[in-house]
N, C-alpha and C positions, 0 to 999 in steps of 0.2 A: 526432476530434482526440483523444490520450492522454492521460490522465492516468495521472501514476505516487505511490504510496503510498510511502512509505518507511516502516523499523521505526524507534520511537520509541530514541534512544539513551541517556537520562538513567537514568542504576542506579533501580530499582524501579519506573518509569513502566510503568502499564499498559494506558494506553488506545492506542488506536490511532485513525484518524481518517476511517477509510471502514470502517464495519461492514458485513455480508453485503446487511441493507435498503437499503442506502444505495446498495450496487454496484448491486444490480438497476436502483434507479430511474434512476442514471447510466447503467448501459448501454441501458438501454431510451431513453433520450436522446440517443442517439449515440455516448458515449464507448468507447473502447475502454481498459480500465484494466488496468494492471502494478502490479502487487503485490509488495517485496521479501518472499522467503523468510523467514518466519516471523515477518512483521509484527504478524502479529493473534495470535500464539500466547498473551502474557501477557494478555490481553484473552477467551482464551476459543474466538477462532478459528483454527482449524485452515487450514492453505493447502489444504488440499481444500474446503473450505466457498467459499475462494474461488473457485476453479476450477469449483466446483457451480454458481456464479453468474455464470460466463462470463468470470471474470478470469483472467488471466495470473500466473503466479508467475514471476519474474526477481531477479538477483542485483542488489544496490544498483547498482551500473554499468550494469547494464543500463537500469536503473530509468531513471537517469540521462539517458542516451545517446538512449532512445527516446522519454521521456514529453516533451508540449509544455506540460504542466503539473503541476508535482511538488509534494506538498503531506506534512506532519505539522504536529505540532500543535508541539512546540519547535524554534526554529531548531538546523540540526544542528551539531557541535562543529567544531572547525577542522580536526583530525586524525581523523574520521570515513573511513573509505573510502568 
């Protein structure tokens, strides 16, 4: 199964739903994780930290097209890419 993690869109929102520690747990359980470029930046998680923990970095469109399950903290805005 593929899990997609999208970047939060609300101004000033600094959280991301999947932190690196959780990512390692998910990949050990067999999940392939796709993280939108920059999804963790505001929370202090660089894209490189996600790739080091076996995630793939992708555009929002790629995450939406490839993931079986997509997660984020707040619902996406209607005009989001």
